[in-house]
N, C-alpha and C positions, 0 to 999 in steps of 0.2 A: 463593500470596500468604501464607498462614499461616505457612510455613516462612521466607519472606523476613522477615515481621514478627518472628518469634521471634528470627531472627539479629540484627536491628537492635535489638531490646530489650537482648540480651546485649551487643552492641557499645557501646550507649549507656552501659552500666554499667561497661565496662572502659577505653575509650579516654578520653583527656584531654578536658576539657570544650570546649576550643576547636578540637578536631579536626573535620573535615568527614566526613560519612558519605555515600557516594554508591553508588548502586545501578545495575548494568549490566543494564538491563531493555529489552526492545523493546516493552513495552506495558503493564506493571503500573502502577497508580495510585501516582504518587510521593508524593502527599498522604497517602494510606492508610498508606504506609510511614513517612513522616516524622512522623505524629501519633502513633506509638507510642513515639516518643522524647522526651527532655526538651529537645531542641534542633531543632525542625523548621526553623528559620531556617538551619540549617547542613547541611541534607539536599538533595540534588539527584539527578537521574537522569543517568547518563553512559552513553549507548547506544553501545557500540562495535560496529561492523559486522564480521560474520565473513566470512573469517578476519581476526582483528584485526591480525595482522602485515602484512596486505597491503592491506586496505581503509583509506582515508585518512579516511573520514567519521566524525565524532563528533557525535551529537546530544546536546546538553547540555539537560537538561529541567528548567525551573524549576518548582518547587512553588508553591503559593499563598503560602507563608510564607518561601520561599528569600530570604535577604538579598541586598543589592547585592554585599556582600564575597564571599559564597559564589558567586555568578554569575560575578563578575569572576575569581575564583580558578580556577574550572573552565574558563572560556574561556582563561585564560592557560595552564592545564595542558595543554589540548589543543594549543595552539600549541607549547608547549615540547617535546612528544614528537612532533611532526611531523604532527599531525592537522589536518584541515580542520574546525574546530568551528562549528557552527551552534546557535544558541539556539532551543528549541522550547518551547511551552507544554504543560502536562500534560493533554493530551486523549487520547482512545482511539486508540492507534497513533501518537501524536505526529504528525510531519509524513510521513515517508516511508512507514510501513506503512499509515497511514490512507489515503493517496492510492493506494497499490499494490493495495489490496483491491478496489475496482471494476474496476481494470485486469485483474486475473486472473479476477474473477468473470464479466466479460464474455466473456473468451477461452473459458471453460467454456460459457457460454450459446451462443456461436457454434458450438461443437461440437454441441450438442444441436439447433441449426437446420440442421445438415447441412453446415456448412463443414468442409473437410478440414483435419486437425490440422496438416499440413505446410504448407499454404497460410497458416494463421494465423501460425505461427511465422516462416515465410519473409517474409511481409508486414511483420512488425514488424522483422525483421533488415534488410530492404531499407530500411526507414525509417531504420535506424541503431542500433537497440537491439542490445546485445551478444548477447543471446539472445532468442528468442521467449518469450512468457509461459508456455507449456505446457512447453517444455524447461526453462525456469527452475524450474518446480514439481518437475521430476524432479531437478534439481540440488540444490535446497534440501531436498527431501524432503517428499512429500505428507503424511507422517504428522505433521509439525510442526503444521500447521493442523488436521488431522483429529483428533489426540489432544485438542487444546484444545477443539475443537467438540464432541467426544464427551463430554468432562468437563463441559461446560455443558449437557449433555442431548441433544445431537445432533438438535435440532429442525430439520427441513427448511425451516421457515419463518423461521429466525433471520436477522435483518437488523440488524446494528449497523454502526459505522463500520469495523470490522475483520473482521467475519463476514458474508459475502454469499454467497448461493446462485447457482445451483444446486449442491448438494453431491454429487449422485448419483455422478458419475464418480470424484470424489476418494474417496467412501466405498467404492465398489465396488473400486477399485484397492487401497486400503488394507486392506480386508477380506480381499483375496487376498494381502496382504503383499508387494505390489509398490509399495514406497515411493519408488522413484526410482533414481538411479544407485548409491546406497549398497547397495541390495538387488539390483542387477543387472537390475532391470526396474522400469518405472513405466508412463507412457503410452507410452513408447518402450522397445525392447529394447536391451541393451548387450552388446557383445562380451566374454565372460568374461575373455579375455587382455588386450585392448588398453583395455577400458572405453569404447570409442568407440560413439557412437549407431549402432545397427544397423537402424534403421527402426522404424516403428510397430509396437508389440507386437501380435501376433495376437489375444491374449486381450482387449486393449483394444478392438480393432476389433469383436469379437463383443459385448463388454459395451456399447459405444457404441450398437450396433444395438438391443440390448435395451432400453436406457434410452429411446431415441427411440421405439420402439414402445410401451413401457409408458406413457409420458407423452403418447402421441399427438401428438408434437412436429411442428409444420408446418416442413418443411425447405425450403431454398432455397439458391441460390448467390449469393455476394457477390463484389464487386470487392475487390482489395487495398486501395483507398482507403477504402472503407466499413469494412473490418476495422480499419484503423488508426484511423479516427475512432471507432468503437465502443469501442475499448479505451483510446485516449489521451484522448478528450474528457471522459469521466467522471473520469478521473484529474486532468485540469486543473480540472474543476468543483469537485472536492473541495479542490484548492488555493485556489481562490477562497473557499470556505467556511471553510478554515482561516484565511485572512487576515481575513475578515469576522468571525470569532469571537475574533480576537485571539490566536491560537496560533502565529503566525509574525510576525517583526518587519517583513519586507518581502518583496516578491515574489522578489528575487534570492536570498534565503535558500532558498527553495524550489527554485530552479534549481540552487543548490550542492548541495542534498541529492541530487537526482536525477542530476547529472552526476558525483557522487563516490561514490555508494552503490548506485545501481541500474541501472548500465549504460546510462544515457541518453546519447545521442551529444552530446559536447561541442560539436561544430561547429554544432549547432542552438541552442545557448545555454541549454537548459533548457526545460521544458515551458511555464512561464509566459511566458518570452520568445518561444518559437515561437508561442504562441496569439495574442499581440498584434501580433507583427512579421510573421508569415508568414500564419497562418490568418486573422486579423482577428476581433475580438471579435463583430461583428454576425453573421458566418457561424457562429462557435462557438455563440452563443446560439441561432440558428435551428436548427442541427443538434441541439443538446441538446433543444430542445422537440419536434422530429421524433422523435428516439429515445425521449424520455419518453412520447410518445403511443403509439408502437409498444409499448413495455413495458407501459404500462397496458392496452392492447388484449389483449396476450398473457394477462396475468393475469385479465382479465375473461372471456375466451373459454375459458381452460384452467385448471381447478382444481389442476392439478399445478404451477402457478408461483405465486409469492408477491410481494407488493409490495416495491418498493425505491425510494429516493429518489435514487439516484446520478446519474440524469439530470435531476433536477429542478434547473433553473438557480439558481445562487447569486444572492442579491440584490445582491451586490457586482458581479457581472458584469452584471446587469441595469441597475445604475446607471451602469456605465462606457458602456454602449450608449446609454442614454438621454441622457446628457450629452455623447456623442460624444467620449469620451476614452479613451486607452489606459490599461491598468491602472497603469503606472508613473506616468503624469500625474496620475491620480486619487489615487494613493497619496502622491505628493509633495505634492499639494495638501492632502491631509489632514494630512500631517506638518508642514506649514508653519503649521498652525493650533495645534499643540500648544504 
């Protein structure tokens, strides 16, 4: 962040006064960057997804002081270069990464509970995701989150919108310099010639057994259906919270983010659409309450685990169920009053 501020101070003194200053960040506070310049109204976040020449999604992040002209210009810029641009508010992780955090955290929790890594990834792929969450971690590189977590102190109890435990498996894997595909090994092993997945890495299997034993983790077997619910329902719940807090303009924007930037199956319409059209919001709320109770019981009975609110139902979701409305119905009702 300090380097980014330094660069923007220097740019502010060099470029013409009516120039826009944009930062390609996946999570840094856009307002903190804007406020070191003399033109915060002309500063925005422009989060290009990697690899930028392939991924179509562009999260344009409005700061508190971003002007209408700045927002309009960046949205038009995205369209002119062939991107699918979505406007997001300046919250921790914006839309996509904030929702992806509980998804991946629950996948790691499932591992500690005794669920096979290949079953977890296969269940989400069978659902339609381009890759399972744990294989995705290998692709992105576990060190991306790990280095940032370590820089913030590496607290195993850290629980923010973008940092959620358990961290043990990520930490152990990175300490062993098995960062993922780029290092030839992560949770999975990779063929040195073809770079293809060669199965679960034997050292990961050993480490997982040690983590389970050290934490005295209660293990059990889960169905593919419950695996999908445990990973996707908190992701959707976070989407409701983002809408509730005003950091997304409409539910369909969230669906666009996930179908264009996170390998979510387009035929399902996006996570928010799937929740209201297929799952049903009463069932979603009921299952979130169930999982929230299980999570609280785990924390209470085992000091190796720490509190998190990703299963705590959004007030917006509760309102939808209370009024007997779909999310889009309630959202359109709210919009008509503006």
